[in-house]
SEGUMI-287022 format. One line per 4 residues: number of its first residue (from 1); their letters; for each residue x, y, z of N, C-alpha, C. Coordinates in nm, 2 decimals. Atoms other than C-alpha are relative to their C-alpha. Example, Ala and Ser with C-alpha at 12.3 -4.5 7.8 and 13.67 -1.06 7.14 Angstrom:
residues 2
1> as> 0.09:-0.12:0.00:1.23:-0.45:0.78:0.09:0.12:0.00  -0.09:-0.11:0.00:1.37:-0.11:0.71:-0.08:0.11:0.08 $
***
This chain:
residues 302
1> msea> 0.08:-0.12:0.00:0.00:0.00:0.00:0.09:0.12:0.00  -0.07:-0.12:0.00:0.12:0.35:-0.07:-0.03:0.07:0.13  0.01:-0.07:-0.13:0.17:0.59:0.22:-0.13:0.08:0.00  0.12:-0.08:0.01:-0.12:0.80:0.09:-0.12:-0.08:0.03 $
5> mdta> 0.12:0.09:-0.03:-0.36:0.50:0.10:0.01:-0.06:0.14  -0.01:0.07:-0.13:-0.22:0.37:0.43:-0.03:0.10:0.11  0.05:-0.08:-0.10:-0.35:0.67:0.61:-0.13:0.07:-0.05  0.12:-0.06:0.05:-0.71:0.77:0.57:-0.03:0.13:0.06 $
9> garg> 0.02:-0.13:-0.05:-0.66:1.10:0.74:-0.02:0.10:-0.12  0.02:-0.07:0.12:-0.62:1.25:0.39:-0.10:-0.07:-0.09  0.10:0.09:0.05:-0.95:1.11:0.29:-0.05:0.03:-0.15  0.07:-0.03:0.12:-1.06:1.30:-0.02:-0.14:-0.03:0.01 $
13> sdge> 0.14:0.05:0.00:-1.40:1.17:-0.12:0.00:-0.14:0.07  0.00:0.13:-0.08:-1.49:0.89:0.13:-0.02:-0.12:-0.10  0.03:0.11:0.09:-1.63:0.68:-0.15:0.12:-0.04:-0.09  -0.12:0.02:0.08:-1.32:0.72:-0.37:0.11:-0.07:0.07 $
17> vldr> -0.11:0.06:-0.08:-1.08:0.64:-0.09:-0.03:-0.15:0.03  0.04:0.14:-0.03:-1.27:0.32:0.01:0.00:-0.08:-0.12  0.00:0.08:0.13:-1.31:0.21:-0.35:0.14:-0.04:-0.04  -0.14:0.03:0.04:-0.94:0.24:-0.42:0.06:-0.11:0.10 $
21> lira> -0.05:0.09:-0.10:-0.86:0.06:-0.09:-0.05:-0.14:-0.03  0.06:0.13:0.02:-1.10:-0.23:-0.17:0.06:-0.06:-0.13  -0.05:0.06:0.13:-0.97:-0.27:-0.53:0.15:-0.05:0.02  -0.14:0.04:-0.03:-0.61:-0.28:-0.40:0.01:-0.13:0.08 $
25> lrpk> -0.02:0.10:-0.10:-0.67:-0.52:-0.12:-0.09:-0.13:-0.02  0.09:0.11:0.01:-0.94:-0.75:-0.25:0.06:-0.14:-0.02  -0.06:0.13:0.01:-0.71:-1.04:-0.36:0.06:-0.04:0.14  -0.06:0.04:-0.13:-0.53:-1.03:-0.02:-0.11:-0.03:0.10 $
29> lhry> 0.11:0.03:-0.09:-0.85:-1.02:0.17:-0.06:-0.13:-0.03  0.06:0.13:0.03:-0.98:-1.32:-0.02:0.10:-0.11:0.04  -0.09:0.10:-0.04:-0.66:-1.51:0.05:-0.02:-0.03:0.15  0.02:0.02:-0.15:-0.72:-1.45:0.42:-0.14:-0.07:0.02 $
33> carm> 0.13:0.06:-0.03:-1.10:-1.53:0.41:-0.01:-0.14:-0.05  0.01:0.13:0.05:-1.06:-1.84:0.20:0.07:-0.10:0.10  -0.07:0.09:-0.10:-0.81:-1.99:0.45:-0.08:0.00:0.13  0.07:0.00:-0.13:-1.02:-1.88:0.75:-0.13:-0.08:-0.01 $
37> tgsa> 0.12:0.07:0.02:-1.33:-2.05:0.60:0.02:-0.14:-0.06  -0.03:0.13:0.06:-1.16:-2.35:0.43:-0.05:-0.02:-0.14  0.06:0.01:0.13:-1.30:-2.27:0.09:0.01:0.13:-0.07  0.00:-0.12:0.08:-1.25:-2.03:-0.19:-0.14:0.06:-0.02 $
41> idge> 0.14:-0.05:0.02:-1.63:-2.00:-0.24:-0.05:0.06:0.13  0.04:-0.06:-0.13:-1.70:-1.95:0.13:0.08:0.13:0.03  -0.08:-0.11:-0.02:-1.41:-1.71:0.14:-0.05:0.13:-0.07  0.06:-0.11:0.08:-1.57:-1.49:-0.13:-0.13:0.04:0.07 $
45> dalq> 0.12:-0.04:-0.08:-1.90:-1.50:0.07:0.04:0.09:0.12  -0.04:-0.08:-0.12:-1.72:-1.38:0.38:0.05:0.14:-0.04  -0.06:-0.12:0.05:-1.53:-1.12:0.18:-0.11:0.10:-0.04  0.11:-0.09:0.04:-1.85:-0.98:0.03:-0.08:0.06:0.12 $
49> qale> 0.06:-0.05:-0.12:-2.01:-0.95:0.37:0.08:0.10:0.07  -0.09:-0.09:-0.06:-1.70:-0.78:0.50:0.00:0.13:-0.07  0.00:-0.13:0.08:-1.70:-0.52:0.22:-0.13:0.08:0.02  0.13:-0.07:-0.03:-2.07:-0.45:0.28:0.01:0.07:0.13 $
53> kave> -0.01:-0.06:-0.14:-2.00:-0.38:0.65:0.10:0.12:-0.01  -0.10:-0.11:0.01:-1.69:-0.17:0.56:-0.07:0.13:-0.07  0.07:-0.12:0.07:-1.90:0.05:0.32:-0.09:0.07:0.09  0.10:-0.06:-0.09:-2.16:0.10:0.58:0.07:0.07:0.12 $
57> afpr> -0.07:-0.06:-0.12:-1.91:0.18:0.86:0.09:0.11:-0.03  -0.10:-0.09:0.04:-1.66:0.39:0.67:-0.03:0.15:0.02  0.03:-0.15:-0.01:-1.84:0.73:0.66:0.00:0.05:0.15  0.01:-0.04:-0.14:-1.88:0.73:1.04:0.12:-0.05:0.09 $
61> sgpi> -0.12:0.05:-0.08:-1.54:0.58:1.14:0.10:0.11:0.04  -0.10:-0.10:-0.03:-1.35:0.90:1.14:0.13:-0.03:-0.07  -0.13:0.04:0.06:-0.98:0.91:1.03:0.05:-0.14:0.05  -0.05:0.13:-0.03:-0.84:0.56:1.02:0.15:-0.01:-0.02 $
65> ahpe> -0.15:0.00:0.00:-0.47:0.53:1.10:0.05:-0.11:-0.10  -0.05:0.11:0.08:-0.42:0.19:0.93:-0.12:-0.07:-0.07  0.12:0.06:0.06:-0.71:0.12:0.69:0.01:-0.14:-0.05  -0.02:0.14:0.04:-0.55:-0.20:0.56:-0.03:-0.10:0.12 $
69> rwll> 0.03:0.08:-0.12:-0.56:-0.35:0.91:-0.14:0.01:0.04  0.14:-0.02:-0.03:-0.90:-0.20:0.97:-0.09:-0.10:-0.09  0.08:0.09:0.09:-1.04:-0.39:0.66:0.03:-0.15:0.04  -0.03:0.14:-0.03:-0.86:-0.71:0.76:-0.07:-0.04:0.13 $
73> riah> 0.07:0.04:-0.13:-1.02:-0.70:1.11:-0.15:-0.02:-0.04  0.14:0.02:0.04:-1.37:-0.66:0.95:-0.01:-0.14:-0.08  0.00:0.12:0.08:-1.28:-0.95:0.71:0.01:-0.12:0.10  -0.02:0.10:-0.10:-1.16:-1.16:1.01:-0.14:-0.03:0.07 $
77> nsav> 0.13:0.02:-0.07:-1.49:-1.11:1.20:-0.11:-0.06:-0.09  0.10:0.05:0.09:-1.70:-1.18:0.89:0.03:-0.15:-0.03  -0.03:0.14:0.03:-1.51:-1.51:0.82:-0.03:-0.08:0.12  0.03:0.07:-0.12:-1.54:-1.62:1.18:-0.15:-0.02:0.02 $
81> dlvr> 0.14:0.01:-0.01:-1.91:-1.54:1.18:-0.06:-0.10:-0.10  0.05:0.09:0.10:-1.97:-1.73:0.86:0.03:-0.14:0.04  -0.03:0.14:-0.05:-1.79:-2.04:0.99:-0.09:-0.04:0.11  0.09:0.03:-0.11:-1.99:-2.02:1.31:-0.14:-0.03:-0.04 $
85> rrgr> 0.14:0.02:0.05:-2.32:-1.99:1.13:-0.02:-0.13:-0.07  0.01:0.12:0.07:-2.24:-2.29:0.92:0.05:-0.12:0.08  -0.02:0.10:-0.10:-2.15:-2.49:1.23:0.13:-0.07:-0.01  -0.13:0.06:0.02:-1.78:-2.55:1.15:0.10:0.05:0.10 $
89> ldag> -0.09:-0.05:-0.09:-1.62:-2.36:1.43:0.01:-0.08:0.13  -0.02:0.08:-0.12:-1.47:-2.56:1.72:-0.05:0.08:0.12  0.06:-0.06:-0.11:-1.65:-2.48:2.04:0.09:0.00:0.13  -0.08:0.01:-0.11:-1.37:-2.57:2.28:0.10:0.11:0.02 $
93> regd> -0.11:-0.09:-0.03:-1.10:-2.36:2.44:0.13:-0.05:-0.07  -0.12:0.04:0.07:-0.77:-2.36:2.26:0.11:-0.04:0.10  -0.10:0.04:-0.10:-0.56:-2.40:2.58:0.14:0.05:-0.02  -0.14:-0.05:0.03:-0.27:-2.19:2.46:0.05:0.07:0.13 $
97> dpdm> -0.07:-0.06:-0.11:-0.02:-2.08:2.72:0.04:0.14:-0.05  -0.03:-0.13:0.06:0.00:-1.70:2.67:0.15:0.04:0.02  -0.14:-0.04:-0.02:0.36:-1.69:2.78:0.09:-0.08:-0.10  -0.08:0.08:0.09:0.47:-1.94:2.51:0.06:0.08:-0.11 $
101> ladp> -0.06:-0.08:0.10:0.71:-1.80:2.26:-0.02:-0.07:-0.14  0.01:0.05:0.13:0.65:-1.83:1.89:0.13:-0.03:-0.06  -0.12:0.03:0.07:0.91:-2.00:1.68:0.03:0.11:-0.10  -0.03:-0.11:0.11:1.09:-1.74:1.45:-0.05:-0.05:-0.13 $
105> aspi> 0.06:0.03:0.13:0.92:-1.73:1.11:0.12:-0.04:-0.09  -0.11:0.05:0.09:1.13:-1.92:0.85:-0.07:-0.01:-0.14  0.06:0.02:0.13:1.09:-1.93:0.47:-0.06:-0.13:-0.02  0.06:0.13:0.02:1.02:-2.30:0.49:-0.14:-0.01:0.06 $
109> eara> 0.13:0.00:-0.07:0.74:-2.25:0.74:-0.10:0.08:-0.08  0.09:-0.08:0.08:0.59:-1.97:0.53:-0.04:-0.07:-0.13  0.04:0.07:0.13:0.60:-2.18:0.21:-0.09:-0.11:0.04  0.09:0.11:-0.03:0.44:-2.47:0.39:-0.14:0.05:0.03 $
113> aaaa> 0.14:-0.06:-0.03:0.15:-2.25:0.52:-0.06:0.05:-0.13  0.06:-0.05:0.12:0.10:-2.09:0.18:-0.04:-0.11:-0.09  0.04:0.11:0.08:0.09:-2.43:0.01:-0.10:-0.09:0.05  0.09:0.08:-0.06:-0.14:-2.59:0.25:-0.14:0.01:-0.06 $
117> alrt> 0.14:-0.01:0.06:-0.49:-2.68:0.12:-0.09:0.08:0.09  0.09:-0.09:-0.08:-0.76:-2.44:0.23:-0.06:-0.07:0.11  0.07:0.07:-0.10:-0.95:-2.70:0.42:0.09:-0.04:0.12  -0.10:0.03:-0.10:-0.63:-2.79:0.61:0.00:0.10:0.12 $
121> fmal> 0.00:-0.11:-0.11:-0.65:-2.46:0.80:-0.12:-0.02:0.09  0.12:0.02:-0.08:-0.99:-2.56:0.93:0.03:-0.10:0.12  -0.03:0.08:-0.12:-0.82:-2.81:1.16:0.06:0.08:0.11  -0.05:-0.09:-0.11:-0.68:-2.52:1.36:-0.11:0.08:0.06 $
125> paaq> 0.09:-0.10:-0.07:-0.88:-2.32:1.62:0.01:0.13:-0.07  0.00:-0.12:0.08:-0.97:-1.98:1.49:0.11:0.09:0.03  -0.11:-0.09:-0.03:-0.70:-1.78:1.68:0.13:-0.05:-0.06  -0.12:0.06:0.06:-0.43:-2.02:1.56:0.00:0.02:-0.15 $
129> rssv> 0.02:-0.01:0.15:-0.57:-2.02:1.21:0.03:0.14:-0.05  -0.02:-0.14:0.05:-0.58:-1.64:1.18:0.15:0.04:0.02  -0.14:-0.04:-0.03:-0.23:-1.59:1.34:0.09:-0.06:-0.11  -0.09:0.06:0.10:-0.06:-1.84:1.10:-0.03:0.06:-0.13 $
133> ilmd> 0.03:-0.06:0.13:-0.24:-1.70:0.80:0.06:0.14:-0.02  -0.04:-0.14:0.01:-0.16:-1.34:0.88:0.15:0.01:0.00  -0.14:-0.01:0.00:0.21:-1.40:0.95:0.06:-0.09:-0.11  -0.07:0.09:0.09:0.31:-1.70:0.73:-0.05:0.00:-0.14 $
137> vlgy> 0.05:-0.01:0.14:0.09:-1.65:0.43:0.00:0.15:-0.05  0.01:-0.14:0.04:0.04:-1.27:0.43:0.11:0.09:0.04  -0.13:-0.08:-0.03:0.36:-1.15:0.60:-0.02:0.11:0.10  0.01:-0.11:-0.10:0.23:-0.93:0.88:0.09:-0.03:0.12 $
141> slde> -0.08:0.01:-0.13:0.43:-0.86:1.20:-0.09:-0.04:0.12  0.08:0.03:-0.12:0.33:-0.96:1.55:-0.08:0.12:0.04  0.08:-0.12:-0.04:0.23:-0.60:1.63:-0.12:0.02:-0.09  0.11:-0.02:0.10:0.02:-0.58:1.31:-0.11:-0.10:0.03 $
145> igei> 0.10:0.10:-0.03:-0.15:-0.91:1.39:-0.07:0.03:0.13  0.07:-0.04:-0.12:-0.22:-0.80:1.74:-0.11:0.10:-0.02  0.10:-0.11:0.03:-0.39:-0.49:1.61:-0.12:-0.05:-0.08  0.11:0.06:0.08:-0.59:-0.68:1.35:-0.10:-0.08:0.08 $
149> lgas> 0.08:0.10:-0.07:-0.71:-0.95:1.59:-0.05:0.06:0.14  0.03:-0.05:-0.13:-0.74:-0.73:1.90:0.06:-0.09:0.11  -0.06:0.10:-0.09:-0.50:-0.97:2.08:0.13:0.05:0.05  -0.13:-0.04:-0.05:-0.20:-0.93:2.30:0.11:-0.07:-0.08 $
153> ipav> -0.12:0.06:0.07:0.15:-1.01:2.16:0.03:-0.14:0.06  -0.02:0.14:-0.05:0.19:-1.31:2.40:-0.10:-0.09:-0.05  0.10:0.09:0.06:-0.14:-1.45:2.28:0.02:-0.03:-0.14  -0.03:0.03:0.14:-0.05:-1.41:1.92:0.12:-0.10:-0.01 $
157> kasl> -0.11:0.09:0.01:0.29:-1.58:1.98:-0.04:-0.14:0.04  0.04:0.13:-0.04:0.12:-1.87:2.16:-0.08:-0.06:-0.11  0.08:0.05:0.11:-0.13:-1.91:1.87:0.09:-0.04:-0.11  -0.09:0.04:0.11:0.15:-1.91:1.62:0.07:-0.13:0.03 $
161> hrgr> -0.08:0.12:-0.03:0.35:-2.17:1.80:-0.08:-0.13:-0.01  0.09:0.12:0.01:0.06:-2.42:1.84:-0.05:-0.01:-0.14  0.06:0.01:0.13:-0.09:-2.33:1.50:0.10:-0.06:-0.10  -0.10:0.06:0.09:0.23:-2.40:1.31:0.03:-0.15:0.02 $
165> arlr> -0.03:0.14:-0.02:0.29:-2.73:1.48:-0.12:-0.08:-0.05  0.12:0.07:0.05:-0.07:-2.84:1.41:-0.01:0.00:-0.15  0.01:0.00:0.15:-0.06:-2.73:1.05:0.10:-0.09:-0.06  -0.10:0.10:0.05:0.27:-2.92:0.99:-0.05:-0.14:0.01 $
169> afaa> 0.04:0.14:-0.03:0.11:-3.23:1.14:-0.12:-0.04:-0.10  0.12:0.02:0.09:-0.22:-3.20:0.94:0.04:0.00:-0.15  -0.04:0.00:0.14:-0.05:-3.11:0.61:0.08:-0.12:-0.04  -0.08:0.12:0.03:0.17:-3.42:0.64:-0.09:-0.12:-0.02 $
173> epen> 0.09:0.11:0.01:-0.14:-3.65:0.65:-0.03:-0.02:-0.15  0.03:0.03:0.14:-0.22:-3.83:0.32:-0.14:0.05:-0.04  0.13:-0.05:0.05:-0.50:-3.69:0.10:-0.09:-0.13:-0.02  0.09:0.12:0.02:-0.80:-3.93:0.11:-0.14:0.06:0.00 $
177> rplp> 0.13:-0.07:0.01:-1.10:-3.73:-0.01:-0.06:-0.03:-0.13  0.06:0.03:0.13:-1.31:-3.88:-0.29:-0.08:0.11:-0.05  0.09:-0.10:0.06:-1.50:-3.66:-0.53:-0.14:-0.03:0.04  0.15:0.02:-0.03:-1.87:-3.60:-0.44:-0.06:-0.08:-0.11 $
181> alaa> 0.07:0.08:0.10:-2.10:-3.85:-0.61:-0.10:0.09:-0.07  0.09:-0.08:0.08:-2.29:-3.67:-0.89:-0.10:-0.09:-0.08  0.10:0.07:0.08:-2.61:-3.80:-1.04:0.02:0.02:-0.14  -0.02:-0.01:0.14:-2.61:-3.86:-1.41:-0.07:0.13:-0.06 $
185> pqre> 0.06:-0.12:0.05:-2.86:-3.57:-1.47:0.08:0.13:0.03  -0.08:-0.12:-0.04:-2.63:-3.32:-1.29:0.12:0.01:-0.10  -0.12:0.00:0.10:-2.33:-3.42:-1.51:-0.05:0.04:-0.14  0.05:-0.03:0.13:-2.54:-3.41:-1.82:-0.04:0.15:-0.02 $
189> rlat> 0.03:-0.14:0.01:-2.68:-3.06:-1.75:0.12:0.09:-0.01  -0.12:-0.08:0.00:-2.34:-2.92:-1.68:0.07:-0.02:-0.13  -0.07:0.02:0.12:-2.19:-3.09:-1.98:-0.06:0.07:-0.12  0.07:-0.07:0.11:-2.46:-2.95:-2.21:0.02:0.15:0.00 $
193> yvdr> -0.02:-0.15:-0.02:-2.42:-2.60:-2.07:0.14:0.03:-0.05  -0.14:-0.02:0.04:-2.04:-2.62:-2.12:0.02:-0.02:-0.15  -0.01:0.03:0.14:-2.07:-2.77:-2.47:-0.06:0.12:-0.08  0.07:-0.10:0.08:-2.31:-2.50:-2.59:0.08:0.13:0.02 $
197> fnar> -0.08:-0.12:-0.02:-2.09:-2.23:-2.43:0.12:0.00:-0.09  -0.12:0.01:0.08:-1.78:-2.35:-2.60:-0.02:0.01:-0.15  0.04:-0.01:0.14:-1.96:-2.37:-2.93:-0.05:0.14:-0.03  0.05:-0.14:0.01:-2.06:-2.00:-2.87:-0.14:0.01:-0.05 $
201> dfda> 0.14:0.01:0.04:-2.42:-2.10:-2.92:-0.08:0.07:0.12  0.05:-0.07:-0.12:-2.54:-1.83:-2.67:-0.15:0.00:0.00  0.15:0.01:0.00:-2.90:-1.85:-2.78:-0.04:-0.12:0.06  0.04:0.13:-0.06:-2.91:-2.21:-2.68:0.03:0.01:0.15 $
205> vrdm> -0.03:-0.02:-0.14:-2.74:-2.11:-2.35:-0.11:0.08:0.07  0.10:-0.08:-0.05:-3.00:-1.85:-2.29:-0.13:-0.08:0.02  0.12:0.09:-0.01:-3.27:-2.11:-2.35:0.00:-0.09:0.13  -0.02:0.08:-0.12:-3.13:-2.30:-2.05:-0.03:0.07:0.13 $
209> laad> 0.02:-0.08:-0.12:-3.20:-2.01:-1.81:-0.14:-0.01:0.06  0.13:-0.01:-0.06:-3.48:-2.02:-1.56:-0.05:0.15:-0.01  0.05:-0.14:0.01:-3.71:-1.71:-1.56:0.05:0.09:0.10  -0.04:-0.08:-0.12:-3.59:-1.59:-1.22:0.15:-0.02:0.02 $
213> vrld> -0.15:0.03:-0.02:-3.21:-1.67:-1.28:0.06:0.12:0.06  -0.07:-0.10:-0.07:-2.97:-1.47:-1.07:0.15:0.00:-0.06  -0.13:-0.01:0.05:-2.63:-1.35:-1.20:0.08:0.08:0.10  -0.09:-0.07:-0.08:-2.34:-1.25:-0.97:0.14:0.00:-0.08 $
217> lvsr> -0.13:-0.02:0.06:-2.04:-1.12:-1.18:0.09:0.06:0.10  -0.06:-0.03:-0.13:-1.82:-1.12:-0.88:0.09:0.13:-0.02  -0.08:-0.13:-0.02:-1.67:-0.77:-0.79:-0.05:0.10:-0.11  0.04:-0.09:0.10:-1.86:-0.61:-1.08:-0.15:0.03:0.01 $
221> lrhh> 0.14:-0.03:0.00:-2.24:-0.64:-1.09:-0.08:-0.12:0.03  0.10:0.10:-0.02:-2.55:-0.84:-1.01:-0.13:0.03:-0.09  0.13:-0.02:0.08:-2.86:-0.90:-1.23:-0.09:-0.11:0.04  0.10:0.10:-0.03:-3.18:-1.09:-1.18:-0.11:0.00:-0.11 $
225> gkak> 0.10:0.01:0.11:-3.43:-1.22:-1.44:0.07:-0.04:-0.13  -0.06:0.05:0.12:-3.37:-1.39:-1.77:0.03:0.10:-0.10  -0.03:-0.10:0.10:-3.39:-1.08:-1.98:0.13:0.07:0.03  -0.12:-0.08:-0.04:-3.12:-0.89:-1.79:0.12:-0.09:0.00 $
229> vgvy> -0.12:0.09:0.00:-2.89:-1.19:-1.74:0.04:-0.04:-0.14  -0.03:0.05:0.13:-2.92:-1.29:-2.10:0.10:0.10:-0.07  -0.09:-0.09:0.06:-2.73:-0.97:-2.20:0.15:-0.03:0.04  -0.13:0.03:-0.05:-2.43:-1.09:-2.00:0.08:-0.08:-0.10 $
233> ftny> -0.07:0.09:0.10:-2.35:-1.35:-2.27:0.06:0.08:-0.12  -0.05:-0.08:0.11:-2.29:-1.07:-2.52:0.15:0.03:0.02  -0.14:-0.03:-0.02:-1.96:-0.98:-2.36:0.09:-0.13:-0.02  -0.08:0.12:0.02:-1.85:-1.35:-2.37:0.01:-0.02:-0.15 $
237> akaa> 0.00:0.02:0.14:-1.93:-1.35:-2.74:0.12:0.08:-0.06  -0.10:-0.09:0.05:-1.67:-1.07:-2.78:0.14:-0.04:0.05  -0.13:0.04:-0.06:-1.39:-1.24:-2.57:0.05:-0.13:-0.06  -0.06:0.13:0.05:-1.15:-1.51:-2.68:0.10:-0.06:0.09 $
241> dwrf> -0.10:0.05:-0.10:-0.96:-1.58:-2.36:-0.05:-0.11:0.09  0.06:0.10:-0.08:-1.16:-1.87:-2.24:-0.04:-0.13:-0.08  0.07:0.12:0.05:-1.26:-2.23:-2.30:-0.03:-0.08:0.13  0.05:0.06:-0.12:-1.46:-2.42:-2.04:0.00:-0.15:0.00 $
245> asgl> 0.01:0.14:-0.02:-1.46:-2.77:-1.90:-0.09:-0.02:0.12  0.09:0.04:-0.12:-1.71:-2.94:-1.66:0.09:-0.03:0.12  -0.08:0.03:-0.11:-1.58:-2.96:-1.31:-0.07:0.03:0.13  0.04:-0.04:-0.13:-1.62:-2.90:-0.94:0.10:0.09:0.07 $
249> vdgy> -0.09:-0.09:-0.07:-1.48:-2.62:-0.73:-0.05:-0.01:0.15  0.04:0.01:-0.14:-1.48:-2.69:-0.35:-0.13:-0.08:0.01  0.12:0.09:-0.01:-1.75:-2.95:-0.42:-0.12:0.06:-0.08  0.11:-0.07:0.07:-1.97:-2.70:-0.62:0.01:-0.03:-0.15 $
253> laai> 0.00:0.01:0.15:-2.07:-2.76:-0.99:0.05:0.12:-0.06  -0.06:-0.12:0.06:-1.88:-2.53:-1.21:0.05:-0.03:-0.14  -0.07:0.00:0.13:-1.76:-2.45:-1.56:0.14:0.06:0.03  -0.14:-0.04:-0.03:-1.38:-2.43:-1.53:0.07:0.06:-0.12 $
257> asep> -0.06:-0.07:0.12:-1.21:-2.18:-1.76:0.15:-0.02:0.00  -0.15:0.00:0.02:-0.86:-2.21:-1.91:0.02:0.08:-0.13  -0.03:-0.06:0.12:-0.68:-2.04:-2.19:-0.03:-0.10:-0.12  0.04:0.09:0.10:-0.81:-2.19:-2.52:0.12:-0.08:-0.06 $
261> ddpt> -0.11:0.07:0.06:-0.46:-2.28:-2.64:0.09:-0.07:0.10  -0.08:0.06:-0.11:-0.33:-2.42:-2.31:-0.03:-0.15:0.00  0.02:0.14:0.00:-0.29:-2.80:-2.35:-0.01:-0.06:0.15  0.01:0.05:-0.14:-0.26:-2.84:-1.97:-0.13:0.04:0.07 $
265> rtpt> 0.13:-0.05:-0.05:-0.60:-2.67:-1.91:0.02:0.05:0.14  -0.02:-0.06:-0.14:-0.46:-2.48:-1.61:-0.11:0.10:0.02  0.11:-0.08:-0.03:-0.76:-2.32:-1.45:0.04:0.15:0.02  -0.03:-0.14:-0.02:-0.77:-1.94:-1.48:-0.11:0.07:0.08 $
269> yfvl> 0.12:-0.04:-0.09:-1.12:-1.88:-1.32:-0.11:-0.10:-0.02  0.11:0.10:0.00:-1.45:-2.06:-1.28:-0.13:0.08:0.01  0.13:-0.05:0.00:-1.82:-2.01:-1.31:-0.09:-0.10:0.08  0.09:0.09:-0.08:-2.05:-2.17:-1.04:-0.14:0.01:-0.06 $
273> lews> 0.14:0.01:0.06:-2.39:-2.29:-1.17:-0.09:-0.08:0.09  0.11:0.08:-0.07:-2.71:-2.40:-1.00:-0.12:-0.01:-0.08  0.12:0.03:0.08:-3.01:-2.56:-1.15:-0.12:-0.03:0.09  0.13:0.05:-0.05:-3.38:-2.62:-1.07:-0.06:-0.08:-0.12 $
277> degv> 0.07:0.07:0.11:-3.63:-2.81:-1.27:-0.03:0.10:-0.12  0.03:-0.09:0.11:-3.69:-2.49:-1.47:0.12:0.04:-0.08  -0.12:-0.03:0.07:-3.33:-2.45:-1.57:0.11:0.06:0.09  -0.11:-0.06:-0.08:-3.02:-2.25:-1.45:-0.06:0.11:0.08 $
281> vair> 0.06:-0.10:-0.09:-3.13:-2.05:-1.15:0.11:0.10:0.06  -0.10:-0.09:-0.06:-2.79:-1.90:-1.04:0.13:-0.02:-0.08  -0.13:0.00:0.07:-2.46:-1.81:-1.22:0.08:0.09:0.09  -0.09:-0.08:-0.08:-2.17:-1.69:-1.01:0.13:0.00:-0.08 $
285> dfyh> -0.11:-0.01:0.09:-1.89:-1.58:-1.25:0.12:0.07:0.06  -0.12:-0.06:-0.06:-1.54:-1.52:-1.12:0.10:0.06:-0.11  -0.09:-0.06:0.11:-1.40:-1.37:-1.45:0.08:0.11:0.05  -0.07:-0.12:-0.06:-1.31:-1.05:-1.27:0.06:-0.02:0.14 $
289> arya> -0.05:0.03:-0.14:-1.21:-1.22:-0.95:0.09:-0.13:-0.01  -0.08:0.12:0.03:-0.94:-1.46:-1.07:0.09:-0.04:0.12  -0.07:0.03:-0.12:-0.77:-1.44:-0.74:-0.06:-0.13:0.07  0.07:0.11:-0.07:-1.03:-1.70:-0.62:0.05:-0.14:-0.04 $
293> vega> -0.04:0.13:0.05:-0.87:-1.98:-0.82:0.12:-0.05:0.09  -0.12:0.04:-0.08:-0.56:-1.98:-0.59:-0.05:-0.08:0.12  0.03:0.08:-0.12:-0.60:-2.26:-0.34:-0.13:-0.07:-0.01  0.13:0.07:0.01:-0.94:-2.37:-0.46:0.02:-0.14:-0.04 $
297> eial> -0.01:0.14:0.03:-1.00:-2.74:-0.48:-0.08:-0.03:-0.13  0.06:0.01:0.13:-1.07:-2.79:-0.85:0.02:-0.14:-0.05  -0.01:0.13:0.07:-1.15:-3.12:-1.02:-0.08:0.00:-0.13  0.07:0.01:0.13:-1.23:-3.17:-1.38:-0.08:-0.13:-0.01 $
301> lg> 0.08:0.12:0.02:-1.50:-3.41:-1.48:0.00:-0.06:-0.13  -0.01:0.06:0.14:-1.37:-3.53:-1.81:0.03:0.10:-0.10 $
***
């Protein structure tokens, strides 16, 4: 962050300052929320809730000395709230010794944390999870982490010590997670949608939409209703940087995008899809939020 953006005392227009801050920090905030919730999709849900709260709170917050940390604290609270609402937060005490010293951060430790699967972080209690992510993944100092979490330095050190040890242990366990079982109609509907999209037969794709379909073009716009959502495909007709494959992202049905000439089909972004008996009822397109692909659990279906 630039010095000008890292002090909101020189606010200019409130809306402009916050908008610049959000644009600059959105990928970093998602990295944090995705690991706090164990899912790239849930992380985006938490991030959107956090940004809504920030927009609401910003005008009456007064000068903010460290807006980046302010936003991260809001994101932290939103992520913890989301996990709690979905029943995935451990209810027990962590039992950390507040006088325990954290091991000095090392490049190996930081790389291990950054490479850990998103769901692996969910094996840690919330304070350990947040401390490890903030230091070993995002690179914040003990003082900064204490400010973001509202915690004492000894408490942060204790969380780091135990969290790193647990993360190493869990990350070393072998992967043994089968793909969700999908019924044949689910696979067929997704395959048909992807095939028509790749053929650029957007009239046929529009015919698959339900009357009350919802579109979330993440970080850009939202539309509701078949007529408004149908216009969204016009922009895809003009673009040439995508080719889709059927797949799953964190267990959700999705069209997985890659560069059309990439033989490895390395995912660049994804589009989540939901169906009812009437057709496609929800489209959540991450074209403008490609940061979300980092760490997401992606599986191609053929």
